[in-house]
N, CA, C and O of each residue as an XYZ file, in Angstrom:
712
protein
N       0.836     -1.188      0.000
C       0.000      0.000      0.000
C       0.874      1.243      0.000
O       1.887      1.306      0.697
N       0.478      2.207     -0.775
C       1.267      3.431     -0.940
C       1.437      4.193      0.367
O       2.511      4.736      0.630
N       0.392      4.241      1.191
C       0.471      4.963      2.457
C       1.586      4.408      3.328
O       2.371      5.176      3.885
N       1.672      3.092      3.458
C       2.699      2.488      4.300
C       4.098      2.742      3.744
O       5.045      2.914      4.511
N       4.234      2.765      2.436
C       5.519      3.106      1.813
C       5.892      4.553      2.124
O       7.039      4.856      2.453
N       4.901      5.440      2.012
C       5.128      6.852      2.292
C       5.542      7.075      3.749
O       6.376      7.935      4.032
N       4.969      6.312      4.662
C       5.282      6.470      6.086
C       6.703      6.026      6.429
O       7.192      6.315      7.521
N       7.364      5.334      5.519
C       8.773      4.993      5.717
C       9.655      6.207      5.474
O      10.780      6.279      5.970
N       9.131      7.172      4.700
C       9.894      8.373      4.356
C       9.503      9.572      5.207
O      10.348     10.394      5.561
N       8.219      9.668      5.533
C       7.673     10.820      6.244
C       6.910     10.328      7.468
O       6.222      9.309      7.407
N       7.032     11.051      8.578
C       6.297     10.678      9.780
C       5.391     11.836     10.201
O       5.826     12.730     10.927
N       4.144     11.826      9.753
C       3.215     12.902     10.141
C       2.738     12.711     11.584
O       2.960     11.664     12.192
N       2.088     13.731     12.113
C       1.498     13.632     13.447
C       0.201     12.844     13.432
O      -0.156     12.188     14.411
N      -0.513     12.920     12.287
C      -1.821     12.286     12.192
C      -2.074     11.809     10.767
O      -1.605     12.404      9.797
N      -2.832     10.714     10.669
C      -3.280     10.188      9.389
C      -4.795     10.045      9.476
O      -5.324      9.554     10.473
N      -5.483     10.475      8.431
C      -6.932     10.315      8.354
C      -7.203      9.220      7.334
O      -6.806      9.324      6.174
N      -7.887      8.163      7.782
C      -8.144      7.003      6.934
C      -9.634      6.794      6.731
O     -10.443      7.054      7.621
N      -9.978      6.324      5.551
C     -11.340      5.881      5.266
C     -11.414      4.420      5.697
O     -10.531      3.631      5.360
N     -12.426      4.064      6.417
C     -12.545      2.687      6.906
C     -12.687      1.687      5.761
O     -12.367      0.509      5.920
N     -13.165      2.155      4.607
C     -13.402      1.270      3.458
C     -12.472      1.593      2.295
O     -12.934      1.751      1.165
N     -11.183      1.691      2.548
C     -10.227      2.007      1.485
C     -10.030      0.801      0.577
O     -10.136     -0.341      1.024
N      -9.745      1.053     -0.696
C      -9.452     -0.062     -1.604
C      -8.095     -0.685     -1.267
O      -7.213     -0.009     -0.737
N      -7.934     -1.950     -1.571
C      -6.666     -2.626     -1.282
C      -6.601     -3.030      0.166
O      -7.150     -4.063      0.549
N      -5.946     -2.239      0.972
C      -5.824     -2.487      2.406
C      -6.931     -1.718      3.109
O      -7.015     -0.497      2.977
N      -7.774     -2.410      3.848
C      -8.872     -1.751      4.554
C      -8.335     -0.786      5.599
O      -7.232     -0.964      6.116
N      -9.126      0.236      5.903
C      -8.714      1.267      6.850
C      -8.339      0.732      8.218
O      -7.378      1.203      8.827
N      -9.087     -0.246      8.708
C      -8.786     -0.817     10.028
C      -7.456     -1.550      9.991
O      -6.659     -1.434     10.923
N      -7.210     -2.296      8.934
C      -5.930     -2.988      8.796
C      -4.789     -1.985      8.677
O      -3.726     -2.179      9.268
N      -5.003     -0.914      7.917
C      -3.988      0.124      7.774
C      -3.709      0.789      9.124
O      -2.551      1.025      9.470
N      -4.758      1.090      9.882
C      -4.591      1.700     11.207
C      -3.771      0.798     12.113
O      -2.906      1.269     12.851
N      -4.044     -0.489     12.056
C      -3.308     -1.438     12.887
C      -1.831     -1.460     12.497
O      -0.963     -1.452     13.370
N      -1.540     -1.487     11.215
C      -0.145     -1.488     10.776
C       0.552     -0.192     11.151
O       1.696     -0.208     11.607
N      -0.126      0.927     10.962
C       0.451      2.225     11.340
C       0.745      2.243     12.830
O       1.821      2.667     13.250
N      -0.209      1.783     13.626
C      -0.037      1.789     15.091
C       1.136      0.895     15.512
O       1.871      1.238     16.438
N       1.312     -0.232     14.848
C       2.414     -1.131     15.184
C       3.760     -0.550     14.779
O       4.731     -0.650     15.529
N       3.824      0.055     13.601
C       5.086      0.584     13.087
C       5.413      1.960     13.671
O       6.559      2.235     14.026
N       4.403      2.812     13.767
C       4.570      4.188     14.252
C       3.518      4.502     15.317
O       2.550      5.200     15.018
N       3.673      4.018     16.531
C       2.632      4.260     17.543
C       2.438      5.740     17.873
O       1.423      6.117     18.459
N       3.399      6.573     17.502
C       3.287      8.006     17.775
C       2.352      8.728     16.797
O       1.946      9.861     17.054
N       2.011      8.085     15.689
C       1.117      8.694     14.702
C      -0.332      8.443     15.109
O      -0.758      7.300     15.270
N      -1.075      9.527     15.270
C      -2.499      9.405     15.592
C      -3.275      9.076     14.320
O      -2.922      9.528     13.230
N      -4.338      8.282     14.473
C      -5.166      7.894     13.334
C      -6.607      8.314     13.603
O      -7.189      7.978     14.635
N      -7.167      9.053     12.653
C      -8.587      9.405     12.689
C      -9.272      8.590     11.606
O      -8.910      8.680     10.433
N     -10.253      7.802     11.993
C     -10.960      6.932     11.070
C     -12.239      7.616     10.598
O     -13.058      8.029     11.418
N     -12.415      7.736      9.295
C     -13.658      8.231      8.706
C     -14.487      7.028      8.279
O     -13.956      6.075      7.708
N     -15.778      7.071      8.552
C     -16.617      5.925      8.237
C     -18.040      6.340      7.936
O     -18.538      7.342      8.451
N     -18.689      5.551      7.091
C     -20.119      5.736      6.859
C     -20.912      4.813      7.777
O     -22.141      4.869      7.809
N     -20.206      3.960      8.526
C     -20.850      2.932      9.349
C     -21.167      3.444     10.753
O     -20.263      3.787     11.514
N     -22.449      3.492     11.088
C     -22.893      3.825     12.450
C     -23.053      2.506     13.200
O     -24.159      2.120     13.577
N     -21.945      1.834     13.405
C     -21.976      0.476     13.905
C     -20.940      0.323     15.002
O     -19.770      0.656     14.812
N     -21.369     -0.178     16.144
C     -20.461     -0.320     17.278
C     -19.330     -1.295     16.990
O     -18.231     -1.144     17.524
N     -19.587     -2.296     16.147
C     -18.541     -3.262     15.812
C     -17.401     -2.574     15.066
O     -16.232     -2.825     15.360
N     -17.726     -1.711     14.108
C     -16.685     -0.986     13.384
C     -15.936     -0.035     14.318
O     -14.714      0.089     14.239
N     -16.674      0.632     15.198
C     -16.042      1.522     16.165
C     -15.063      0.737     17.038
O     -13.920      1.156     17.222
N     -15.504     -0.388     17.570
C     -14.655     -1.211     18.428
C     -13.417     -1.697     17.689
O     -12.313     -1.673     18.234
N     -13.601     -2.139     16.442
C     -12.454     -2.614     15.655
C     -11.472     -1.479     15.386
O     -10.259     -1.677     15.452
N     -11.990     -0.295     15.083
C     -11.118      0.847     14.806
C     -10.304      1.218     16.040
O      -9.100      1.455     15.941
N     -10.950      1.271     17.195
C     -10.238      1.607     18.428
C      -9.232      0.525     18.802
O      -8.126      0.827     19.250
N      -9.619     -0.735     18.618
C      -8.700     -1.838     18.906
C      -7.486     -1.800     17.979
O      -6.399     -2.233     18.362
N      -7.665     -1.286     16.770
C      -6.565     -1.187     15.809
C      -5.652     -0.004     16.113
O      -4.599      0.145     15.493
N      -6.048      0.831     17.058
C      -5.201      1.953     17.452
C      -5.698      3.316     17.010
O      -5.002      4.313     17.203
N      -6.892      3.385     16.417
C      -7.424      4.682     15.995
C      -7.697      5.557     17.212
O      -8.129      5.072     18.258
N      -7.439      6.841     17.060
C      -7.689      7.801     18.127
C      -9.036      8.497     17.960
O      -9.472      9.241     18.839
N      -9.684      8.253     16.838
C     -10.961      8.877     16.602
C     -11.764      8.139     15.554
O     -11.219      7.426     14.711
N     -13.076      8.325     15.624
C     -14.005      7.681     14.700
C     -15.033      8.731     14.341
O     -15.851      9.127     15.172
N     -14.987      9.180     13.092
C     -15.848     10.259     12.640
C     -16.702      9.779     11.476
O     -16.184      9.228     10.505
N     -17.999      9.987     11.576
C     -18.897      9.630     10.483
C     -18.680     10.591      9.316
O     -18.496     11.792      9.512
N     -18.704     10.049      8.109
C     -18.495     10.881      6.923
C     -19.542     11.981      6.836
O     -19.239     13.094      6.406
N     -20.763     11.682      7.237
C     -21.824     12.686      7.164
C     -21.579     13.853      8.115
O     -22.147     14.932      7.941
N     -20.732     13.637      9.123
C     -20.403     14.690     10.087
C     -19.072     15.356      9.793
O     -18.707     16.331     10.451
N     -18.348     14.844      8.817
C     -16.967     15.279      8.632
C     -16.831     16.777      8.389
O     -15.857     17.382      8.837
N     -17.779     17.384      7.691
C     -17.689     18.824      7.457
C     -17.783     19.618      8.746
O     -17.004     20.544      8.970
N     -18.730     19.261      9.587
C     -18.963     19.994     10.828
C     -17.944     19.671     11.916
O     -17.519     20.556     12.659
N     -17.565     18.435     12.005
C     -16.781     17.995     13.152
C     -15.308     17.716     12.870
O     -14.539     17.490     13.804
N     -14.904     17.726     11.618
C     -13.543     17.326     11.277
C     -12.491     18.136     12.021
O     -11.558     17.563     12.583
N     -12.623     19.441     12.033
C     -11.621     20.269     12.723
C     -11.618     20.009     14.229
O     -10.555     19.976     14.848
N     -12.794     19.827     14.817
C     -12.868     19.504     16.247
C     -12.176     18.177     16.544
O     -11.450     18.050     17.530
N     -12.410     17.191     15.681
C     -11.797     15.869     15.870
C     -10.282     15.965     15.767
O      -9.560     15.408     16.595
N      -9.808     16.665     14.759
C      -8.355     16.816     14.580
C      -7.742     17.515     15.790
O      -6.701     17.086     16.289
N      -8.364     18.568     16.257
C      -7.831     19.324     17.397
C      -7.789     18.480     18.676
O      -6.800     18.498     19.409
N      -8.869     17.745     18.932
C      -8.909     16.916     20.141
C      -7.829     15.829     20.079
O      -7.117     15.598     21.056
N      -7.715     15.176     18.942
C      -6.712     14.108     18.792
C      -5.309     14.689     18.862
O      -4.417     14.086     19.460
N      -5.103     15.864     18.251
C      -3.795     16.522     18.287
C      -3.356     16.798     19.730
O      -2.164     16.764     20.039
N      -4.321     17.068     20.604
C      -4.020     17.337     22.018
C      -3.911     16.055     22.846
O      -3.765     16.110     24.067
N      -3.984     14.897     22.173
C      -3.820     13.632     22.875
C      -5.116     12.944     23.274
O      -5.084     11.896     23.919
N      -6.243     13.510     22.906
C      -7.523     12.922     23.267
C      -8.019     11.922     22.234
O      -7.334     11.603     21.262
N      -9.220     11.445     22.473
C      -9.894     10.526     21.562
C     -11.187     11.193     21.132
O     -11.826     11.879     21.930
N     -11.578     11.001     19.889
C     -12.779     11.663     19.386
C     -13.769     10.647     18.846
O     -13.392      9.701     18.154
N     -15.024     10.848     19.165
C     -16.109     10.015     18.674
C     -17.177     10.928     18.098
O     -17.579     11.897     18.743
N     -17.637     10.632     16.900
C     -18.665     11.415     16.232
C     -19.857     11.642     17.166
O     -20.332     10.708     17.812
N     -20.332     12.876     17.233
C     -21.425     13.216     18.162
C     -22.678     12.381     17.929
O     -23.382     12.050     18.883
N     -22.965     12.038     16.684
C     -24.189     11.279     16.399
C     -24.139      9.879     16.998
O     -25.180      9.247     17.178
N     -22.949      9.390     17.306
C     -22.837      8.048     17.872
C     -22.991      8.034     19.387
O     -23.290      6.989     19.964
N     -22.795      9.161     20.030
C     -22.818      9.171     21.489
C     -24.162      8.771     22.077
O     -24.220      8.254     23.193
N     -25.238      9.003     21.343
C     -26.553      8.619     21.863
C     -26.874      7.154     21.588
O     -27.813      6.605     22.163
N     -26.097      6.518     20.710
C     -26.411      5.152     20.312
C     -25.632      4.085     21.078
O     -26.021      2.917     21.060
N     -24.556      4.455     21.741
C     -23.722      3.462     22.411
C     -23.814      3.621     23.923
O     -24.073      4.716     24.422
N     -23.602      2.529     24.652
C     -23.649      2.591     26.115
C     -22.648      3.611     26.659
O     -21.582      3.822     26.081
N     -23.002      4.225     27.755
C     -22.179      5.310     28.298
C     -20.763      4.863     28.661
O     -19.829      5.657     28.543
N     -20.578      3.634     29.091
C     -19.222      3.185     29.421
C     -18.353      3.122     28.177
O     -17.172      3.463     28.232
N     -18.920      2.691     27.054
C     -18.171      2.640     25.800
C     -17.816      4.065     25.385
O     -16.696      4.324     24.945
N     -18.763      4.984     25.525
C     -18.506      6.377     25.187
C     -17.394      6.925     26.071
O     -16.502      7.616     25.579
N     -17.431      6.631     27.359
C     -16.383      7.102     28.265
C     -15.017      6.570     27.852
O     -14.022      7.293     27.901
N     -14.973      5.319     27.451
C     -13.719      4.737     26.988
C     -13.234      5.489     25.765
O     -12.053      5.823     25.667
N     -14.133      5.758     24.832
C     -13.772      6.462     23.602
C     -13.274      7.866     23.892
O     -12.418      8.385     23.175
N     -13.800      8.479     24.928
C     -13.371      9.828     25.283
C     -12.087      9.822     26.095
O     -11.534     10.884     26.382
N     -11.608      8.652     26.466
C     -10.353      8.577     27.188
C     -10.499      8.468     28.690
O      -9.501      8.571     29.404
N     -11.700      8.264     29.197
C     -11.910      8.135     30.635
C     -11.739      6.682     31.067
O     -12.533      6.175     31.859
N     -10.726      6.019     30.560
C     -10.568      4.573     30.728
C     -10.421      4.140     32.189
O     -10.837      3.038     32.546
N      -9.850      4.968     33.018
C      -9.567      4.560     34.384
C     -10.752      4.703     35.337
O     -10.809      4.013     36.354
N     -11.673      5.567     35.030
C     -12.749      5.888     35.964
C     -13.612      4.682     36.291
O     -13.833      4.380     37.463
N     -14.105      3.986     35.264
C     -15.039      2.904     35.499
C     -14.397      1.714     36.201
O     -14.962      1.181     37.156
N     -13.222      1.291     35.739
C     -12.627      0.096     36.315
C     -12.173      0.329     37.746
O     -12.147     -0.608     38.544
N     -11.811      1.577     38.088
C     -11.402      1.862     39.458
C     -12.562      1.700     40.434
O     -12.338      1.442     41.617
N     -13.791      1.845     39.961
C     -14.936      1.742     40.854
C     -15.312      0.286     41.151
O     -16.090      0.026     42.068
N     -14.769     -0.659     40.387
C     -15.059     -2.074     40.622
C     -14.167     -2.619     41.723
O     -12.989     -2.274     41.816
N     -14.746     -3.478     42.560
C     -13.943     -4.150     43.577
C     -13.108     -5.241     42.909
O     -13.402     -5.630     41.779
N     -12.075     -5.738     43.584
C     -11.296     -6.826     42.991
C     -12.165     -8.047     42.640
O     -11.943     -8.674     41.604
N     -13.131     -8.388     43.470
C     -13.998     -9.528     43.189
C     -14.883     -9.255     41.972
O     -15.103    -10.143     41.148
N     -15.394     -8.009     41.862
C     -16.200     -7.656     40.695
C     -15.360     -7.745     39.419
O     -15.845     -8.205     38.385
N     -14.115     -7.311     39.492
C     -13.226     -7.435     38.324
C     -13.033     -8.900     37.948
O     -13.013     -9.253     36.769
N     -12.891     -9.738     38.957
C     -12.712    -11.177     38.719
C     -13.964    -11.770     38.070
O     -13.861    -12.548     37.122
N     -15.128    -11.411     38.571
C     -16.388    -11.900     37.997
C     -16.552    -11.374     36.573
O     -16.955    -12.121     35.681
N     -16.245    -10.103     36.353
C     -16.338     -9.526     35.016
C     -15.424    -10.270     34.040
O     -15.829    -10.566     32.916
N     -14.223    -10.566     34.455
C     -13.300    -11.301     33.587
C     -13.879    -12.670     33.222
O     -13.806    -13.088     32.066
N     -14.445    -13.356     34.188
C     -15.002    -14.684     33.927
C     -16.240    -14.605     33.028
O     -16.453    -15.478     32.187
N     -17.051    -13.563     33.205
C     -18.204    -13.357     32.319
C     -17.692    -13.176     30.893
O     -18.201    -13.796     29.959
N     -16.690    -12.327     30.736
C     -16.149    -12.042     29.405
C     -15.493    -13.270     28.777
O     -15.459    -13.400     27.554
N     -14.982    -14.151     29.596
C     -14.374    -15.381     29.084
C     -15.427    -16.423     28.714
O     -15.099    -17.479     28.174
N     -16.698    -16.123     29.008
C     -17.780    -17.000     28.596
C     -18.242    -18.004     29.637
O     -18.975    -18.938     29.313
N     -17.824    -17.824     30.882
C     -18.243    -18.744     31.940
C     -19.692    -18.469     32.339
O     -20.130    -17.319     32.357
N     -20.413    -19.507     32.651
C     -21.784    -19.359     33.128
C     -21.751    -18.917     34.587
O     -20.714    -18.995     35.247
N     -22.890    -18.456     35.081
C     -22.955    -18.060     36.486
C     -22.635    -19.239     37.399
O     -21.975    -19.065     38.423
N     -23.091    -20.428     37.043
C     -22.814    -21.622     37.844
C     -21.307    -21.898     37.880
O     -20.754    -22.203     38.937
N     -20.650    -21.790     36.725
C     -19.200    -22.017     36.675
C     -18.455    -20.977     37.511
O     -17.507    -21.306     38.224
N     -18.888    -19.736     37.419
C     -18.259    -18.676     38.214
C     -18.439    -18.978     39.696
O     -17.504    -18.857     40.488
N     -19.646    -19.368     40.053
C     -19.954    -19.717     41.442
C     -19.039    -20.823     41.946
O     -18.473    -20.725     43.035
N     -18.897    -21.872     41.149
C     -18.073    -23.010     41.564
C     -16.592    -22.662     41.631
O     -15.902    -23.078     42.562
N     -16.106    -21.920     40.674
C     -14.675    -21.593     40.645
C     -14.270    -20.602     41.729
O     -13.151    -20.656     42.239
N     -15.186    -19.695     42.080
C     -14.862    -18.689     43.090
C     -15.366    -19.071     44.482
O     -15.149    -18.342     45.450
N     -16.035    -20.209     44.574
C     -16.576    -20.699     45.853
C     -17.521    -19.688     46.491
O     -17.435    -19.386     47.681
N     -18.439    -19.169     45.647
C     -19.471    -18.254     46.124
C     -20.812    -18.756     45.596
O     -20.858    -19.554     44.659
N     -21.897    -18.286     46.200
C     -23.219    -18.738     45.760
C     -23.588    -18.072     44.431
O     -23.027    -17.045     44.050
N     -24.535    -18.684     43.751
C     -25.015    -18.108     42.494
C     -25.675    -16.755     42.755
O     -25.559    -15.839     41.941
N     -26.365    -16.631     43.886
C     -26.963    -15.340     44.245
C     -25.894    -14.262     44.369
O     -26.112    -13.118     43.972
N     -24.741    -14.626     44.919
C     -23.633    -13.663     45.042
C     -23.101    -13.292     43.659
O     -22.770    -12.131     43.417
N     -23.014    -14.261     42.754
C     -22.592    -13.977     41.377
C     -23.579    -13.003     40.748
O     -23.172    -12.034     40.107
N     -24.879    -13.256     40.928
C     -25.899    -12.365     40.378
C     -25.782    -10.957     40.959
O     -25.950     -9.968     40.246
N     -25.493    -10.874     42.255
C     -25.338     -9.575     42.906
C     -24.125     -8.834     42.335
O     -24.196     -7.638     42.054
N     -22.998     -9.565     42.164
C     -21.808     -8.949     41.569
C     -22.104     -8.452     40.155
O     -21.712     -7.347     39.778
N     -22.800     -9.282     39.381
C     -23.142     -8.914     38.002
C     -23.994     -7.636     38.002
O     -23.751     -6.730     37.204
N     -24.979     -7.563     38.886
C     -25.842     -6.382     38.979
C     -25.035     -5.146     39.398
O     -25.240     -4.056     38.863
N     -24.128     -5.322     40.346
C     -23.286     -4.203     40.789
C     -22.391     -3.706     39.656
O     -22.224     -2.500     39.474
N     -21.819     -4.636     38.900
C     -20.949     -4.273     37.772
C     -21.746     -3.485     36.744
O     -21.309     -2.432     36.281
N     -22.916     -3.999     36.391
C     -23.762     -3.301     35.408
C     -24.125     -1.905     35.886
O     -24.100     -0.945     35.115
N     -24.461     -1.805     37.154
C     -24.846     -0.516     37.705
C     -23.673      0.463     37.693
O     -23.829      1.609     37.269
N     -22.513      0.029     38.149
C     -21.336      0.903     38.209
C     -20.878      1.339     36.826
O     -20.425      2.470     36.646
N     -20.995      0.447     35.851
C     -20.532      0.758     34.495
C     -21.643      1.318     33.613
O     -21.402      1.728     32.477
N     -22.857      1.330     34.148
C     -24.034      1.792     33.398
C     -24.187      1.008     32.095
O     -24.379      1.589     31.026
N     -24.101     -0.307     32.199
C     -24.258     -1.201     31.049
C     -25.444     -2.114     31.309
O     -25.680     -2.523     32.446
N     -26.190     -2.436     30.257
C     -27.411     -3.208     30.438
C     -27.286     -4.664     30.018
O     -27.950     -5.528     30.592
N     -26.455     -4.952     29.037
C     -26.428     -6.284     28.449
C     -25.087     -6.971     28.671
O     -24.058     -6.315     28.829
N     -25.114     -8.296     28.681
C     -23.892     -9.075     28.842
C     -22.902     -8.763     27.723
O     -21.696     -8.704     27.964
N     -23.394     -8.566     26.515
C     -22.500     -8.230     25.395
C     -21.743     -6.934     25.676
O     -20.568     -6.814     25.330
N     -22.413     -5.961     26.304
C     -21.742     -4.706     26.660
C     -20.661     -4.947     27.703
O     -19.588     -4.347     27.644
N     -20.947     -5.834     28.668
C     -19.943     -6.185     29.674
C     -18.724     -6.815     29.018
O     -17.587     -6.499     29.368
N     -18.967     -7.701     28.073
C     -17.867     -8.385     27.384
C     -17.036     -7.379     26.598
O     -15.807     -7.402     26.675
N     -17.690     -6.494     25.843
C     -16.950     -5.480     25.086
C     -16.129     -4.600     26.020
O     -14.976     -4.278     25.734
N     -16.736     -4.216     27.133
C     -16.018     -3.384     28.095
C     -14.798     -4.138     28.635
O     -13.703     -3.579     28.702
N     -14.985     -5.389     29.016
C     -13.881     -6.188     29.570
C     -12.748     -6.326     28.558
O     -11.577     -6.243     28.926
N     -13.084     -6.535     27.295
C     -12.055     -6.648     26.252
C     -11.320     -5.318     26.093
O     -10.093     -5.283     26.003
N     -12.082     -4.228     26.060
C     -11.460     -2.921     25.862
C     -10.535     -2.543     27.012
O      -9.589     -1.778     26.825
N     -10.806     -3.075     28.197
C     -10.004     -2.770     29.374
C      -8.872     -3.765     29.613
O      -8.094     -3.627     30.557
N      -8.795     -4.765     28.743
C      -7.696     -5.735     28.853
C      -7.917     -6.855     29.856
O      -6.970     -7.550     30.221
N      -9.152     -7.041     30.308
C      -9.437     -8.151     31.214
C      -9.246     -9.475     30.505
O      -8.795    -10.457     31.096
N      -9.596     -9.488     29.228
C      -9.411    -10.675     28.391
C      -8.967    -10.207     27.012
O      -9.119     -9.039     26.652
N      -8.416    -11.141     26.254
C      -8.058    -10.826     24.881
C      -8.969    -11.621     23.964
O      -9.502    -12.661     24.349
N      -9.140    -11.131     22.770
C     -10.029    -11.789     21.821
C      -9.478    -13.095     21.369
O     -10.105    -13.784     20.564
């Protein structure tokens, strides 16, 4: 890919990528850029209002995710925030994703996990690894009611409603790897 060849000669502060580029997809390009030049910030442009694409872009090292339909209005704001070391998420997406995911995207990564107790972190990790409540109960030597209570506390503290949201959060925080 021409971009990767160019980055061997020039090291910009930021690269703006289309998520659907021909040849090498934007997410793959972001991942390669992040591995080779972690100091280069990546802003991902996308037509996809999809949490899966957002998650993949962030996991690949993107510092921002901007919808193409918003690019005229928000592009300069996104560039400025990322230039200052922050993370940017298109405003239209903030109402569609769980608040913990939004907080992660904004860079508030430490706030939510610090509020969990060590046992809640352990239960969250096991949930994300795919263990059933019964398995968690047996492995941690606690009752199923206690597992349910921990799960409810985790959801409440992280403001997440679904198990899938818990799993995404746990992956994003490094509790488990994909």
